[in-house]
mmCIF file as gemmi writes it, N, C-alpha and C atoms, coordinates in Angstrom:
data_model
loop_
_atom_site.group_PDB
_atom_site.id
_atom_site.type_symbol
_atom_site.label_atom_id
_atom_site.label_alt_id
_atom_site.label_comp_id
_atom_site.label_asym_id
_atom_site.label_entity_id
_atom_site.label_seq_id
_atom_site.pdbx_PDB_ins_code
_atom_site.Cartn_x
_atom_site.Cartn_y
_atom_site.Cartn_z
_atom_site.occupancy
_atom_site.B_iso_or_equiv
_atom_site.pdbx_formal_charge
_atom_site.auth_seq_id
_atom_site.auth_asym_id
_atom_site.pdbx_PDB_model_num
ATOM 1 N N . MET Axp A 1 ? 18.995 -22.674 -30.999 1 0 ? 1 A 1
ATOM 2 C CA . MET Axp A 1 ? 18.084 -23.802 -30.832 1 0 ? 1 A 1
ATOM 3 C C . MET Axp A 1 ? 18.467 -24.561 -29.572 1 0 ? 1 A 1
ATOM 4 N N . ALA Axp A 2 ? 17.474 -25.037 -28.859 1 0 ? 2 A 1
ATOM 5 C CA . ALA Axp A 2 ? 17.702 -25.771 -27.62 1 0 ? 2 A 1
ATOM 6 C C . ALA Axp A 2 ? 18.251 -27.158 -27.928 1 0 ? 2 A 1
ATOM 7 N N . ASN Axp A 3 ? 19.273 -27.546 -27.187 1 0 ? 3 A 1
ATOM 8 C CA . ASN Axp A 3 ? 19.887 -28.859 -27.402 1 0 ? 3 A 1
ATOM 9 C C . ASN Axp A 3 ? 19.459 -29.88 -26.362 1 0 ? 3 A 1
ATOM 10 N N . ILE Axp A 4 ? 19.154 -29.411 -25.167 1 0 ? 4 A 1
ATOM 11 C CA . ILE Axp A 4 ? 18.786 -30.319 -24.086 1 0 ? 4 A 1
ATOM 12 C C . ILE Axp A 4 ? 17.302 -30.642 -24.205 1 0 ? 4 A 1
ATOM 13 N N . LYS Axp A 5 ? 16.961 -31.887 -23.872 1 0 ? 5 A 1
ATOM 14 C CA . LYS Axp A 5 ? 15.586 -32.344 -24.037 1 0 ? 5 A 1
ATOM 15 C C . LYS Axp A 5 ? 14.593 -31.487 -23.258 1 0 ? 5 A 1
ATOM 16 N N . SER Axp A 6 ? 14.926 -31.148 -22.024 1 0 ? 6 A 1
ATOM 17 C CA . SER Axp A 6 ? 14.013 -30.343 -21.216 1 0 ? 6 A 1
ATOM 18 C C . SER Axp A 6 ? 13.873 -28.935 -21.784 1 0 ? 6 A 1
ATOM 19 N N . ALA Axp A 7 ? 14.94 -28.415 -22.371 1 0 ? 7 A 1
ATOM 20 C CA . ALA Axp A 7 ? 14.873 -27.089 -22.979 1 0 ? 7 A 1
ATOM 21 C C . ALA Axp A 7 ? 13.998 -27.105 -24.229 1 0 ? 7 A 1
ATOM 22 N N . ARG Axp A 8 ? 14.052 -28.194 -24.985 1 0 ? 8 A 1
ATOM 23 C CA . ARG Axp A 8 ? 13.183 -28.329 -26.157 1 0 ? 8 A 1
ATOM 24 C C . ARG Axp A 8 ? 11.725 -28.373 -25.718 1 0 ? 8 A 1
ATOM 25 N N . LYS Axp A 9 ? 11.459 -29.097 -24.633 1 0 ? 9 A 1
ATOM 26 C CA . LYS Axp A 9 ? 10.094 -29.189 -24.126 1 0 ? 9 A 1
ATOM 27 C C . LYS Axp A 9 ? 9.612 -27.82 -23.652 1 0 ? 9 A 1
ATOM 28 N N . ARG Axp A 10 ? 10.456 -27.082 -22.948 1 0 ? 10 A 1
ATOM 29 C CA . ARG Axp A 10 ? 10.066 -25.752 -22.482 1 0 ? 10 A 1
ATOM 30 C C . ARG Axp A 10 ? 9.779 -24.823 -23.663 1 0 ? 10 A 1
ATOM 31 N N . ALA Axp A 11 ? 10.529 -24.963 -24.727 1 0 ? 11 A 1
ATOM 32 C CA . ALA Axp A 11 ? 10.3 -24.137 -25.913 1 0 ? 11 A 1
ATOM 33 C C . ALA Axp A 11 ? 8.94 -24.466 -26.525 1 0 ? 11 A 1
ATOM 34 N N . ARG Axp A 12 ? 8.596 -25.759 -26.581 1 0 ? 12 A 1
ATOM 35 C CA . ARG Axp A 12 ? 7.276 -26.153 -27.091 1 0 ? 12 A 1
ATOM 36 C C . ARG Axp A 12 ? 6.173 -25.604 -26.205 1 0 ? 12 A 1
ATOM 37 N N . GLN Axp A 13 ? 6.357 -25.729 -24.893 1 0 ? 13 A 1
ATOM 38 C CA . GLN Axp A 13 ? 5.34 -25.257 -23.959 1 0 ? 13 A 1
ATOM 39 C C . GLN Axp A 13 ? 5.149 -23.745 -24.059 1 0 ? 13 A 1
ATOM 40 N N . SER Axp A 14 ? 6.256 -23.032 -24.22 1 0 ? 14 A 1
ATOM 41 C CA . SER Axp A 14 ? 6.144 -21.578 -24.276 1 0 ? 14 A 1
ATOM 42 C C . SER Axp A 14 ? 5.396 -21.141 -25.532 1 0 ? 14 A 1
ATOM 43 N N . LEU Axp A 15 ? 5.567 -21.854 -26.638 1 0 ? 15 A 1
ATOM 44 C CA . LEU Axp A 15 ? 4.825 -21.527 -27.861 1 0 ? 15 A 1
ATOM 45 C C . LEU Axp A 15 ? 3.327 -21.759 -27.671 1 0 ? 15 A 1
ATOM 46 N N . THR Axp A 16 ? 2.987 -22.872 -27.028 1 0 ? 16 A 1
ATOM 47 C CA . THR Axp A 16 ? 1.578 -23.18 -26.78 1 0 ? 16 A 1
ATOM 48 C C . THR Axp A 16 ? 0.95 -22.14 -25.862 1 0 ? 16 A 1
ATOM 49 N N . ARG Axp A 17 ? 1.668 -21.797 -24.805 1 0 ? 17 A 1
ATOM 50 C CA . ARG Axp A 17 ? 1.153 -20.813 -23.853 1 0 ? 17 A 1
ATOM 51 C C . ARG Axp A 17 ? 1.043 -19.439 -24.489 1 0 ? 17 A 1
ATOM 52 N N . ARG Axp A 18 ? 1.977 -19.11 -25.377 1 0 ? 18 A 1
ATOM 53 C CA . ARG Axp A 18 ? 1.945 -17.813 -26.045 1 0 ? 18 A 1
ATOM 54 C C . ARG Axp A 18 ? 0.686 -17.703 -26.91 1 0 ? 18 A 1
ATOM 55 N N . LYS Axp A 19 ? 0.359 -18.774 -27.636 1 0 ? 19 A 1
ATOM 56 C CA . LYS Axp A 19 ? -0.853 -18.758 -28.461 1 0 ? 19 A 1
ATOM 57 C C . LYS Axp A 19 ? -2.095 -18.53 -27.601 1 0 ? 19 A 1
ATOM 58 N N . HIS Axp A 20 ? -2.153 -19.232 -26.495 1 0 ? 20 A 1
ATOM 59 C CA . HIS Axp A 20 ? -3.301 -19.121 -25.593 1 0 ? 20 A 1
ATOM 60 C C . HIS Axp A 20 ? -3.395 -17.722 -25.002 1 0 ? 20 A 1
ATOM 61 N N . ASN Axp A 21 ? -2.262 -17.201 -24.53 1 0 ? 21 A 1
ATOM 62 C CA . ASN Axp A 21 ? -2.254 -15.872 -23.922 1 0 ? 21 A 1
ATOM 63 C C . ASN Axp A 21 ? -2.595 -14.792 -24.942 1 0 ? 21 A 1
ATOM 64 N N . MET Axp A 22 ? -2.118 -14.959 -26.171 1 0 ? 22 A 1
ATOM 65 C CA . MET Axp A 22 ? -2.424 -13.965 -27.202 1 0 ? 22 A 1
ATOM 66 C C . MET Axp A 22 ? -3.919 -13.935 -27.504 1 0 ? 22 A 1
ATOM 67 N N . SER Axp A 23 ? -4.555 -15.104 -27.507 1 0 ? 23 A 1
ATOM 68 C CA . SER Axp A 23 ? -5.997 -15.12 -27.767 1 0 ? 23 A 1
ATOM 69 C C . SER Axp A 23 ? -6.756 -14.434 -26.632 1 0 ? 23 A 1
ATOM 70 N N . LEU Axp A 24 ? -6.316 -14.637 -25.4 1 0 ? 24 A 1
ATOM 71 C CA . LEU Axp A 24 ? -6.961 -13.968 -24.268 1 0 ? 24 A 1
ATOM 72 C C . LEU Axp A 24 ? -6.753 -12.457 -24.337 1 0 ? 24 A 1
ATOM 73 N N . ARG Axp A 25 ? -5.524 -12.055 -24.654 1 0 ? 25 A 1
ATOM 74 C CA . ARG Axp A 25 ? -5.207 -10.621 -24.73 1 0 ? 25 A 1
ATOM 75 C C . ARG Axp A 25 ? -6.014 -9.957 -25.85 1 0 ? 25 A 1
ATOM 76 N N . THR Axp A 26 ? -6.157 -10.666 -26.97 1 0 ? 26 A 1
ATOM 77 C CA . THR Axp A 26 ? -6.95 -10.135 -28.075 1 0 ? 26 A 1
ATOM 78 C C . THR Axp A 26 ? -8.409 -9.978 -27.668 1 0 ? 26 A 1
ATOM 79 N N . ALA Axp A 27 ? -8.937 -10.944 -26.929 1 0 ? 27 A 1
ATOM 80 C CA . ALA Axp A 27 ? -10.328 -10.863 -26.473 1 0 ? 27 A 1
ATOM 81 C C . ALA Axp A 27 ? -10.531 -9.652 -25.564 1 0 ? 27 A 1
ATOM 82 N N . VAL Axp A 28 ? -9.557 -9.392 -24.697 1 0 ? 28 A 1
ATOM 83 C CA . VAL Axp A 28 ? -9.648 -8.239 -23.792 1 0 ? 28 A 1
ATOM 84 C C . VAL Axp A 28 ? -9.644 -6.946 -24.599 1 0 ? 28 A 1
ATOM 85 N N . ARG Axp A 29 ? -8.731 -6.847 -25.547 1 0 ? 29 A 1
ATOM 86 C CA . ARG Axp A 29 ? -8.645 -5.627 -26.351 1 0 ? 29 A 1
ATOM 87 C C . ARG Axp A 29 ? -9.915 -5.414 -27.166 1 0 ? 29 A 1
ATOM 88 N N . THR Axp A 30 ? -10.459 -6.485 -27.701 1 0 ? 30 A 1
ATOM 89 C CA . THR Axp A 30 ? -11.691 -6.379 -28.481 1 0 ? 30 A 1
ATOM 90 C C . THR Axp A 30 ? -12.852 -5.919 -27.603 1 0 ? 30 A 1
ATOM 91 N N . ALA Axp A 31 ? -12.921 -6.449 -26.386 1 0 ? 31 A 1
ATOM 92 C CA . ALA Axp A 31 ? -13.99 -6.053 -25.467 1 0 ? 31 A 1
ATOM 93 C C . ALA Axp A 31 ? -13.906 -4.559 -25.151 1 0 ? 31 A 1
ATOM 94 N N . ILE Axp A 32 ? -12.687 -4.066 -24.959 1 0 ? 32 A 1
ATOM 95 C CA . ILE Axp A 32 ? -12.496 -2.645 -24.665 1 0 ? 32 A 1
ATOM 96 C C . ILE Axp A 32 ? -12.918 -1.803 -25.868 1 0 ? 32 A 1
ATOM 97 N N . LYS Axp A 33 ? -12.537 -2.25 -27.061 1 0 ? 33 A 1
ATOM 98 C CA . LYS Axp A 33 ? -12.909 -1.516 -28.274 1 0 ? 33 A 1
ATOM 99 C C . LYS Axp A 33 ? -14.42 -1.495 -28.471 1 0 ? 33 A 1
ATOM 100 N N . ASN Axp A 34 ? -15.086 -2.597 -28.15 1 0 ? 34 A 1
ATOM 101 C CA . ASN Axp A 34 ? -16.537 -2.653 -28.313 1 0 ? 34 A 1
ATOM 102 C C . ASN Axp A 34 ? -17.239 -1.631 -27.424 1 0 ? 34 A 1
ATOM 103 N N . VAL Axp A 35 ? -16.758 -1.48 -26.201 1 0 ? 35 A 1
ATOM 104 C CA . VAL Axp A 35 ? -17.363 -0.493 -25.302 1 0 ? 35 A 1
ATOM 105 C C . VAL Axp A 35 ? -17.112 0.915 -25.842 1 0 ? 35 A 1
ATOM 106 N N . LYS Axp A 36 ? -15.892 1.162 -26.307 1 0 ? 36 A 1
ATOM 107 C CA . LYS Axp A 36 ? -15.578 2.495 -26.834 1 0 ? 36 A 1
ATOM 108 C C . LYS Axp A 36 ? -16.43 2.817 -28.054 1 0 ? 36 A 1
ATOM 109 N N . LYS Axp A 37 ? -16.686 1.823 -28.896 1 0 ? 37 A 1
ATOM 110 C CA . LYS Axp A 37 ? -17.54 2.035 -30.068 1 0 ? 37 A 1
ATOM 111 C C . LYS Axp A 37 ? -18.97 2.35 -29.643 1 0 ? 37 A 1
ATOM 112 N N . ALA Axp A 38 ? -19.469 1.627 -28.636 1 0 ? 38 A 1
ATOM 113 C CA . ALA Axp A 38 ? -20.827 1.865 -28.155 1 0 ? 38 A 1
ATOM 114 C C . ALA Axp A 38 ? -20.957 3.251 -27.538 1 0 ? 38 A 1
ATOM 115 N N . VAL Axp A 39 ? -19.918 3.686 -26.831 1 0 ? 39 A 1
ATOM 116 C CA . VAL Axp A 39 ? -19.938 5.028 -26.235 1 0 ? 39 A 1
ATOM 117 C C . VAL Axp A 39 ? -19.913 6.081 -27.34 1 0 ? 39 A 1
ATOM 118 N N . ALA Axp A 40 ? -19.099 5.839 -28.362 1 0 ? 40 A 1
ATOM 119 C CA . ALA Axp A 40 ? -19.018 6.797 -29.47 1 0 ? 40 A 1
ATOM 120 C C . ALA Axp A 40 ? -20.347 6.893 -30.225 1 0 ? 40 A 1
ATOM 121 N N . ALA Axp A 41 ? -21.069 5.775 -30.287 1 0 ? 41 A 1
ATOM 122 C CA . ALA Axp A 41 ? -22.376 5.781 -30.957 1 0 ? 41 A 1
ATOM 123 C C . ALA Axp A 41 ? -23.408 6.55 -30.151 1 0 ? 41 A 1
ATOM 124 N N . GLY Axp A 42 ? -23.218 6.645 -28.838 1 0 ? 42 A 1
ATOM 125 C CA . GLY Axp A 42 ? -24.099 7.442 -28 1 0 ? 42 A 1
ATOM 126 C C . GLY Axp A 42 ? -25.291 6.698 -27.42 1 0 ? 42 A 1
ATOM 127 N N . ASP Axp A 43 ? -25.371 5.396 -27.63 1 0 ? 43 A 1
ATOM 128 C CA . ASP Axp A 43 ? -26.494 4.614 -27.106 1 0 ? 43 A 1
ATOM 129 C C . ASP Axp A 43 ? -26.14 4.1 -25.715 1 0 ? 43 A 1
ATOM 130 N N . LYS Axp A 44 ? -26.74 4.694 -24.7 1 0 ? 44 A 1
ATOM 131 C CA . LYS Axp A 44 ? -26.36 4.354 -23.328 1 0 ? 44 A 1
ATOM 132 C C . LYS Axp A 44 ? -26.773 2.934 -22.95 1 0 ? 44 A 1
ATOM 133 N N . ALA Axp A 45 ? -27.939 2.492 -23.396 1 0 ? 45 A 1
ATOM 134 C CA . ALA Axp A 45 ? -28.395 1.146 -23.054 1 0 ? 45 A 1
ATOM 135 C C . ALA Axp A 45 ? -27.478 0.09 -23.66 1 0 ? 45 A 1
ATOM 136 N N . ALA Axp A 46 ? -27.121 0.271 -24.922 1 0 ? 46 A 1
ATOM 137 C CA . ALA Axp A 46 ? -26.222 -0.687 -25.578 1 0 ? 46 A 1
ATOM 138 C C . ALA Axp A 46 ? -24.839 -0.638 -24.947 1 0 ? 46 A 1
ATOM 139 N N . ALA Axp A 47 ? -24.386 0.561 -24.614 1 0 ? 47 A 1
ATOM 140 C CA . ALA Axp A 47 ? -23.06 0.697 -24 1 0 ? 47 A 1
ATOM 141 C C . ALA Axp A 47 ? -23.019 0.017 -22.637 1 0 ? 47 A 1
ATOM 142 N N . ALA Axp A 48 ? -24.101 0.147 -21.863 1 0 ? 48 A 1
ATOM 143 C CA . ALA Axp A 48 ? -24.147 -0.498 -20.547 1 0 ? 48 A 1
ATOM 144 C C . ALA Axp A 48 ? -24.145 -2.016 -20.689 1 0 ? 48 A 1
ATOM 145 N N . ARG Axp A 49 ? -24.863 -2.513 -21.703 1 0 ? 49 A 1
ATOM 146 C CA . ARG Axp A 49 ? -24.908 -3.957 -21.924 1 0 ? 49 A 1
ATOM 147 C C . ARG Axp A 49 ? -23.53 -4.486 -22.346 1 0 ? 49 A 1
ATOM 148 N N . VAL Axp A 50 ? -22.871 -3.775 -23.235 1 0 ? 50 A 1
ATOM 149 C CA . VAL Axp A 50 ? -21.539 -4.189 -23.691 1 0 ? 50 A 1
ATOM 150 C C . VAL Axp A 50 ? -20.529 -4.07 -22.555 1 0 ? 50 A 1
ATOM 151 N N . LEU Axp A 51 ? -20.727 -3.064 -21.692 1 0 ? 51 A 1
ATOM 152 C CA . LEU Axp A 51 ? -19.832 -2.88 -20.546 1 0 ? 51 A 1
ATOM 153 C C . LEU Axp A 51 ? -19.87 -4.095 -19.623 1 0 ? 51 A 1
ATOM 154 N N . GLN Axp A 52 ? -21.061 -4.627 -19.376 1 0 ? 52 A 1
ATOM 155 C CA . GLN Axp A 52 ? -21.192 -5.813 -18.527 1 0 ? 52 A 1
ATOM 156 C C . GLN Axp A 52 ? -20.414 -6.987 -19.111 1 0 ? 52 A 1
ATOM 157 N N . ASP Axp A 53 ? -20.545 -7.191 -20.422 1 0 ? 53 A 1
ATOM 158 C CA . ASP Axp A 53 ? -19.827 -8.291 -21.067 1 0 ? 53 A 1
ATOM 159 C C . ASP Axp A 53 ? -18.322 -8.071 -20.994 1 0 ? 53 A 1
ATOM 160 N N . SER Axp A 54 ? -17.911 -6.833 -21.185 1 0 ? 54 A 1
ATOM 161 C CA . SER Axp A 54 ? -16.471 -6.555 -21.191 1 0 ? 54 A 1
ATOM 162 C C . SER Axp A 54 ? -15.868 -6.743 -19.804 1 0 ? 54 A 1
ATOM 163 N N . HIS Axp A 55 ? -16.641 -6.467 -18.757 1 0 ? 55 A 1
ATOM 164 C CA . HIS Axp A 55 ? -16.126 -6.659 -17.395 1 0 ? 55 A 1
ATOM 165 C C . HIS Axp A 55 ? -15.723 -8.116 -17.178 1 0 ? 55 A 1
ATOM 166 N N . SER Axp A 56 ? -16.549 -9.041 -17.626 1 0 ? 56 A 1
ATOM 167 C CA . SER Axp A 56 ? -16.216 -10.449 -17.411 1 0 ? 56 A 1
ATOM 168 C C . SER Axp A 56 ? -15 -10.862 -18.227 1 0 ? 56 A 1
ATOM 169 N N . VAL Axp A 57 ? -14.881 -10.342 -19.448 1 0 ? 57 A 1
ATOM 170 C CA . VAL Axp A 57 ? -13.73 -10.689 -20.29 1 0 ? 57 A 1
ATOM 171 C C . VAL Axp A 57 ? -12.45 -10.115 -19.692 1 0 ? 57 A 1
ATOM 172 N N . ILE Axp A 58 ? -12.516 -8.873 -19.224 1 0 ? 58 A 1
ATOM 173 C CA . ILE Axp A 58 ? -11.34 -8.239 -18.618 1 0 ? 58 A 1
ATOM 174 C C . ILE Axp A 58 ? -10.94 -8.964 -17.34 1 0 ? 58 A 1
ATOM 175 N N . ASP Axp A 59 ? -11.928 -9.335 -16.521 1 0 ? 59 A 1
ATOM 176 C CA . ASP Axp A 59 ? -11.624 -10.069 -15.285 1 0 ? 59 A 1
ATOM 177 C C . ASP Axp A 59 ? -11.002 -11.427 -15.589 1 0 ? 59 A 1
ATOM 178 N N . ARG Axp A 60 ? -11.486 -12.073 -16.645 1 0 ? 60 A 1
ATOM 179 C CA . ARG Axp A 60 ? -10.915 -13.366 -17.025 1 0 ? 60 A 1
ATOM 180 C C . ARG Axp A 60 ? -9.454 -13.201 -17.424 1 0 ? 60 A 1
ATOM 181 N N . GLY Axp A 61 ? -9.149 -12.155 -18.164 1 0 ? 61 A 1
ATOM 182 C CA . GLY Axp A 61 ? -7.761 -11.894 -18.553 1 0 ? 61 A 1
ATOM 183 C C . GLY Axp A 61 ? -6.88 -11.622 -17.353 1 0 ? 61 A 1
ATOM 184 N N . ALA Axp A 62 ? -7.428 -10.91 -16.371 1 0 ? 62 A 1
ATOM 185 C CA . ALA Axp A 62 ? -6.65 -10.612 -15.168 1 0 ? 62 A 1
ATOM 186 C C . ALA Axp A 62 ? -6.445 -11.866 -14.326 1 0 ? 62 A 1
ATOM 187 N N . SER Axp A 63 ? -7.458 -12.723 -14.261 1 0 ? 63 A 1
ATOM 188 C CA . SER Axp A 63 ? -7.316 -13.929 -13.443 1 0 ? 63 A 1
ATOM 189 C C . SER Axp A 63 ? -6.322 -14.909 -14.06 1 0 ? 63 A 1
ATOM 190 N N . LYS Axp A 64 ? -6.193 -14.871 -15.388 1 0 ? 64 A 1
ATOM 191 C CA . LYS Axp A 64 ? -5.216 -15.726 -16.074 1 0 ? 64 A 1
ATOM 192 C C . LYS Axp A 64 ? -3.84 -15.079 -16.139 1 0 ? 64 A 1
ATOM 193 N N . ARG Axp A 65 ? -3.712 -13.896 -15.557 1 0 ? 65 A 1
ATOM 194 C CA . ARG Axp A 65 ? -2.466 -13.142 -15.499 1 0 ? 65 A 1
ATOM 195 C C . ARG Axp A 65 ? -1.946 -12.731 -16.871 1 0 ? 65 A 1
ATOM 196 N N . VAL Axp A 66 ? -2.872 -12.569 -17.812 1 0 ? 66 A 1
ATOM 197 C CA . VAL Axp A 66 ? -2.505 -12.029 -19.111 1 0 ? 66 A 1
ATOM 198 C C . VAL Axp A 66 ? -2.43 -10.52 -18.994 1 0 ? 66 A 1
ATOM 199 N N . LEU Axp A 67 ? -3.21 -9.986 -18.06 1 0 ? 67 A 1
ATOM 200 C CA . LEU Axp A 67 ? -3.294 -8.556 -17.805 1 0 ? 67 A 1
ATOM 201 C C . LEU Axp A 67 ? -3.147 -8.372 -16.301 1 0 ? 67 A 1
ATOM 202 N N . HIS Axp A 68 ? -2.369 -7.387 -15.895 1 0 ? 68 A 1
ATOM 203 C CA . HIS Axp A 68 ? -2.203 -7.142 -14.464 1 0 ? 68 A 1
ATOM 204 C C . HIS Axp A 68 ? -3.536 -6.708 -13.862 1 0 ? 68 A 1
ATOM 205 N N . ARG Axp A 69 ? -3.804 -7.135 -12.639 1 0 ? 69 A 1
ATOM 206 C CA . ARG Axp A 69 ? -5.118 -6.865 -12.049 1 0 ? 69 A 1
ATOM 207 C C . ARG Axp A 69 ? -5.368 -5.379 -11.875 1 0 ? 69 A 1
ATOM 208 N N . ASN Axp A 70 ? -4.329 -4.599 -11.563 1 0 ? 70 A 1
ATOM 209 C CA . ASN Axp A 70 ? -4.526 -3.153 -11.439 1 0 ? 70 A 1
ATOM 210 C C . ASN Axp A 70 ? -4.831 -2.528 -12.798 1 0 ? 70 A 1
ATOM 211 N N . ALA Axp A 71 ? -4.177 -3.026 -13.842 1 0 ? 71 A 1
ATOM 212 C CA . ALA Axp A 71 ? -4.451 -2.522 -15.19 1 0 ? 71 A 1
ATOM 213 C C . ALA Axp A 71 ? -5.873 -2.881 -15.601 1 0 ? 71 A 1
ATOM 214 N N . ALA Axp A 72 ? -6.318 -4.067 -15.226 1 0 ? 72 A 1
ATOM 215 C CA . ALA Axp A 72 ? -7.682 -4.492 -15.538 1 0 ? 72 A 1
ATOM 216 C C . ALA Axp A 72 ? -8.69 -3.602 -14.818 1 0 ? 72 A 1
ATOM 217 N N . ASN Axp A 73 ? -8.447 -3.348 -13.546 1 0 ? 73 A 1
ATOM 218 C CA . ASN Axp A 73 ? -9.358 -2.495 -12.781 1 0 ? 73 A 1
ATOM 219 C C . ASN Axp A 73 ? -9.375 -1.067 -13.332 1 0 ? 73 A 1
ATOM 220 N N . ARG Axp A 74 ? -8.218 -0.588 -13.759 1 0 ? 74 A 1
ATOM 221 C CA . ARG Axp A 74 ? -8.138 0.752 -14.336 1 0 ? 74 A 1
ATOM 222 C C . ARG Axp A 74 ? -8.967 0.834 -15.623 1 0 ? 74 A 1
ATOM 223 N N . GLN Axp A 75 ? -8.842 -0.188 -16.469 1 0 ? 75 A 1
ATOM 224 C CA . GLN Axp A 75 ? -9.612 -0.209 -17.72 1 0 ? 75 A 1
ATOM 225 C C . GLN Axp A 75 ? -11.115 -0.24 -17.431 1 0 ? 75 A 1
ATOM 226 N N . LYS Axp A 76 ? -11.509 -1.1 -16.496 1 0 ? 76 A 1
ATOM 227 C CA . LYS Axp A 76 ? -12.927 -1.205 -16.153 1 0 ? 76 A 1
ATOM 228 C C . LYS Axp A 76 ? -13.459 0.121 -15.615 1 0 ? 76 A 1
ATOM 229 N N . SER Axp A 77 ? -12.669 0.784 -14.789 1 0 ? 77 A 1
ATOM 230 C CA . SER Axp A 77 ? -13.083 2.052 -14.213 1 0 ? 77 A 1
ATOM 231 C C . SER Axp A 77 ? -13.244 3.117 -15.292 1 0 ? 77 A 1
ATOM 232 N N . ARG Axp A 78 ? -12.297 3.19 -16.203 1 0 ? 78 A 1
ATOM 233 C CA . ARG Axp A 78 ? -12.368 4.197 -17.264 1 0 ? 78 A 1
ATOM 234 C C . ARG Axp A 78 ? -13.549 3.944 -18.191 1 0 ? 78 A 1
ATOM 235 N N . LEU Axp A 79 ? -13.802 2.684 -18.497 1 0 ? 79 A 1
ATOM 236 C CA . LEU Axp A 79 ? -14.929 2.365 -19.366 1 0 ? 79 A 1
ATOM 237 C C . LEU Axp A 79 ? -16.254 2.691 -18.678 1 0 ? 79 A 1
ATOM 238 N N . ALA Axp A 80 ? -16.345 2.356 -17.39 1 0 ? 80 A 1
ATOM 239 C CA . ALA Axp A 80 ? -17.566 2.646 -16.647 1 0 ? 80 A 1
ATOM 240 C C . ALA Axp A 80 ? -17.814 4.148 -16.564 1 0 ? 80 A 1
ATOM 241 N N . ALA Axp A 81 ? -16.749 4.914 -16.378 1 0 ? 81 A 1
ATOM 242 C CA . ALA Axp A 81 ? -16.892 6.368 -16.306 1 0 ? 81 A 1
ATOM 243 C C . ALA Axp A 81 ? -17.341 6.923 -17.652 1 0 ? 81 A 1
ATOM 244 N N . ALA Axp A 82 ? -16.852 6.349 -18.733 1 0 ? 82 A 1
ATOM 245 C CA . ALA Axp A 82 ? -17.248 6.81 -20.063 1 0 ? 82 A 1
ATOM 246 C C . ALA Axp A 82 ? -18.73 6.522 -20.322 1 0 ? 82 A 1
ATOM 247 N N . VAL Axp A 83 ? -19.18 5.34 -19.889 1 0 ? 83 A 1
ATOM 248 C CA . VAL Axp A 83 ? -20.592 4.982 -20.075 1 0 ? 83 A 1
ATOM 249 C C . VAL Axp A 83 ? -21.466 5.874 -19.192 1 0 ? 83 A 1
ATOM 250 N N . LYS Axp A 84 ? -21.022 6.133 -17.985 1 0 ? 84 A 1
ATOM 251 C CA . LYS Axp A 84 ? -21.8 6.949 -17.067 1 0 ? 84 A 1
ATOM 252 C C . LYS Axp A 84 ? -21.928 8.39 -17.57 1 0 ? 84 A 1
ATOM 253 N N . ALA Axp A 85 ? -20.925 8.868 -18.269 1 0 ? 85 A 1
ATOM 254 C CA . ALA Axp A 85 ? -20.912 10.243 -18.762 1 0 ? 85 A 1
ATOM 255 C C . ALA Axp A 85 ? -21.792 10.441 -19.999 1 0 ? 85 A 1
ATOM 256 N N . LEU Axp A 86 ? -22.458 9.367 -20.466 1 0 ? 86 A 1
ATOM 257 C CA . LEU Axp A 86 ? -23.232 9.448 -21.686 1 0 ? 86 A 1
ATOM 258 C C . LEU Axp A 86 ? -24.54 10.214 -21.555 1 0 ? 86 A 1
ATOM 259 N N . GLN Axp A 87 ? -24.962 10.565 -20.37 1 0 ? 87 A 1
ATOM 260 C CA . GLN Axp A 87 ? -26.255 11.229 -20.184 1 0 ? 87 A 1
ATOM 261 C C . GLN Axp A 87 ? -26.273 12.509 -20.934 1 0 ? 87 A 1
């Protein structure tokens, strides 16, 4: 347990930030799963629509540094390729 006042404050801040970051990370993972489900269903129009929504969620996660920007771009690229291959 932290004994110094500033260390106690940092511990509180880290808990708050962890909650926030976890919610962002969960949103990113859910967005990725939604696109994969739409691709598995085979509906290209729905998959393209969900892909657009997921791009913004993934970009938001990358801008908040919850997800590395290269990892975000890789995910977006793979999802787009999966949707494109639905023809």
